[in-house]
C-alpha positions as CSV (number, residue, x, y, z in Angstrom):
1,X,11.3,4.4,-59.6
2,X,11.5,6.6,-56.7
3,X,8.0,8.2,-57.6
4,X,6.2,4.7,-57.7
5,X,7.9,3.8,-54.3
6,X,6.5,6.9,-52.6
7,X,3.2,6.4,-54.3
8,X,3.3,2.8,-53.1
9,X,4.3,3.7,-49.5
10,X,1.6,6.4,-49.6
11,X,-1.1,3.7,-50.3
12,X,0.2,1.4,-47.4
13,X,0.3,4.2,-45.1
14,X,-3.6,5.0,-45.7
15,X,-4.7,1.8,-46.1
16,X,-3.4,1.0,-42.4
17,X,-4.0,4.4,-41.2
18,X,-0.7,5.7,-41.0
19,X,-0.9,9.2,-42.4
20,X,-0.3,12.1,-40.1
21,X,-3.7,13.1,-40.1
22,X,-4.9,9.7,-39.0
23,X,-2.2,9.6,-36.5
24,X,-3.5,12.6,-34.9
25,X,-7.2,12.0,-35.5
26,X,-7.8,11.4,-31.6
27,X,-6.7,15.0,-31.0
28,X,-10.0,17.2,-31.3
29,X,-10.4,20.6,-32.3
30,X,-9.7,23.4,-34.6
31,X,-6.3,23.8,-33.1
32,X,-5.4,19.8,-33.6
33,X,-2.4,20.7,-35.9
34,X,-0.6,22.6,-33.3
35,X,-0.4,19.4,-31.1
36,X,1.1,17.3,-33.8
37,X,4.8,16.8,-33.9
38,X,7.0,19.7,-33.9
39,X,3.6,22.1,-33.3
40,X,2.9,24.6,-30.6
41,X,3.0,26.3,-28.4
42,X,-0.1,24.4,-27.6
43,X,-1.7,22.6,-24.6
44,X,-2.9,18.9,-25.5
45,X,-5.8,18.2,-23.1
46,X,-6.7,14.8,-22.0
47,X,-10.2,14.7,-20.6
48,X,-11.8,11.8,-18.5
49,X,-14.3,11.5,-15.9
50,X,-17.5,13.2,-18.2
51,X,-21.0,12.6,-16.7
52,X,-22.0,11.6,-20.1
53,X,-21.4,12.2,-23.7
54,X,-24.0,14.9,-24.9
55,X,-23.3,18.5,-25.8
56,X,-20.0,20.1,-26.2
57,X,-16.7,20.4,-24.6
58,X,-14.7,23.5,-24.8
59,X,-11.5,24.7,-23.8
60,X,-10.7,28.5,-23.0
61,X,-7.5,30.0,-22.2
62,X,-6.9,33.2,-20.5
63,X,-4.3,35.6,-19.1
64,X,-2.5,33.9,-15.9
65,X,-3.5,36.9,-13.5
66,X,-6.5,37.5,-11.1
67,X,-7.9,40.4,-13.0
68,X,-8.5,38.8,-16.3
69,X,-8.8,34.8,-15.3
70,X,-12.7,33.9,-16.2
71,X,-13.4,37.5,-17.5
72,X,-15.8,37.9,-20.2
73,X,-14.0,37.3,-23.4
74,X,-15.8,40.3,-25.1
75,X,-14.1,42.4,-22.5
76,X,-10.7,40.9,-22.7
77,X,-10.8,41.4,-26.5
78,X,-12.0,45.0,-26.3
79,X,-9.0,45.7,-24.0
80,X,-6.6,43.9,-26.4
81,X,-6.1,41.2,-24.1
82,X,-5.4,37.7,-25.3
83,X,-8.3,35.1,-25.2
84,X,-8.5,31.9,-27.0
85,X,-11.6,29.3,-27.2
86,X,-12.0,26.0,-28.7
87,X,-15.3,24.0,-28.9
88,X,-15.9,20.5,-30.2
89,X,-19.3,18.1,-30.1
90,X,-18.5,15.6,-27.3
91,X,-17.2,12.5,-29.0
92,X,-20.0,9.5,-28.4
93,X,-17.2,7.0,-27.4
94,X,-13.5,7.0,-26.9
95,X,-10.5,8.7,-25.2
96,X,-10.9,12.6,-25.4
97,X,-8.1,14.8,-26.3
98,X,-8.4,18.5,-27.3
99,X,-5.8,21.1,-28.3
100,X,-5.6,24.6,-27.9
101,X,-3.0,27.2,-29.3
102,X,-1.3,29.6,-27.1
103,X,0.0,32.6,-28.8
104,X,3.6,32.4,-27.3
105,X,5.2,30.2,-24.9
106,X,4.7,31.4,-21.0
107,X,1.9,31.1,-18.3
108,X,-1.7,30.8,-19.1
109,X,-4.6,30.1,-17.2
110,X,-6.6,26.8,-18.9
111,X,-10.6,26.0,-17.9
112,X,-12.3,23.3,-19.5
113,X,-15.9,22.9,-19.8
114,X,-18.4,20.4,-20.6
115,X,-21.4,22.3,-22.0
116,X,-24.3,19.7,-21.6
117,X,-27.5,21.8,-22.4
118,X,-26.1,23.2,-25.5
119,X,-26.5,27.0,-24.4
120,X,-23.4,29.4,-24.4
121,X,-23.5,30.2,-20.9
122,X,-22.4,27.9,-17.9
123,X,-25.1,26.4,-16.2
124,X,-24.4,25.6,-12.8
125,X,-26.7,23.0,-12.3
126,X,-25.7,20.7,-15.1
127,X,-22.4,21.6,-16.7
128,X,-19.3,20.0,-15.8
129,X,-15.7,22.2,-15.3
130,X,-12.0,21.3,-14.7
131,X,-8.6,22.8,-14.4
132,X,-5.2,21.6,-14.8
133,X,-4.6,21.0,-11.2
134,X,-7.5,18.9,-10.7
135,X,-8.0,20.1,-7.1
136,X,-12.0,19.5,-6.1
137,X,-13.6,22.7,-6.9
138,X,-16.3,22.7,-4.1
139,X,-18.4,25.8,-3.9
140,X,-16.0,28.6,-4.0
141,X,-15.1,30.5,-7.3
142,X,-12.1,28.7,-9.0
143,X,-8.7,30.5,-8.1
144,X,-6.1,31.1,-10.6
145,X,-3.7,28.7,-9.0
146,X,-5.9,26.0,-9.9
147,X,-6.0,26.9,-13.7
148,X,-2.5,28.3,-14.5
149,X,-0.5,25.9,-16.9
150,X,3.2,26.9,-18.4
151,X,3.1,26.3,-22.2
152,X,6.8,25.6,-23.9
153,X,7.8,26.4,-27.3
154,X,6.3,23.0,-28.4
155,X,3.3,21.2,-26.7
156,X,2.4,20.6,-23.2
157,X,-0.1,17.5,-22.5
158,X,-2.2,17.9,-19.2
159,X,-5.0,15.6,-18.2
160,X,-8.1,17.3,-16.6
161,X,-11.0,15.1,-14.6
162,X,-14.3,16.6,-15.2
163,X,-16.2,18.1,-12.1
164,X,-20.0,18.3,-11.7
165,X,-22.3,19.9,-9.0
166,X,-22.7,17.0,-6.4
167,X,-25.2,18.3,-4.1
168,X,-24.3,20.5,-1.0
169,X,-20.4,19.7,-1.2
170,X,-20.5,21.7,-4.7
171,X,-18.5,20.7,-7.5
172,X,-16.3,17.3,-7.7
173,X,-15.5,14.4,-9.8
174,X,-18.2,11.8,-11.0
175,X,-17.9,8.5,-9.2
176,X,-18.2,6.4,-12.6
177,X,-17.6,9.2,-15.2
178,X,-17.1,8.3,-18.5
């Protein structure tokens, strides 16, 4: 009797989209399981303000120090330092939540990019970027304090507003991002 009840409950959950995978379907990326209940250490990033829905979205996690922030990932790995990247195709519609794992709780530097042209290099003229601080990026190189985030034992959630080149003023949010 108990086996039938569990099977019936599972069938109902699947029919109404109540499986754990369906509940987390809105969290994108290869690390999405780390953002599920009881997961972590990880960062769940809710992204808004996209210029459009083309290309791919990327999260990169760096050590939280000036020497390593935005350093080439090959150099960080060669030096035995932590670096992690998660890429996903830009969804055509809907809210966007991404997940990236951290190796341990602590402070890290987090970068979000919207790679619109499909090349594996940031294109200053077309691609977007953002950090947990959501400070307007302007024309200067981003500072470490703009990107720093503390990751607990579990999952921390942050909102990032995408920014794009906007004329002579440098990078800033789009007026009507998607």
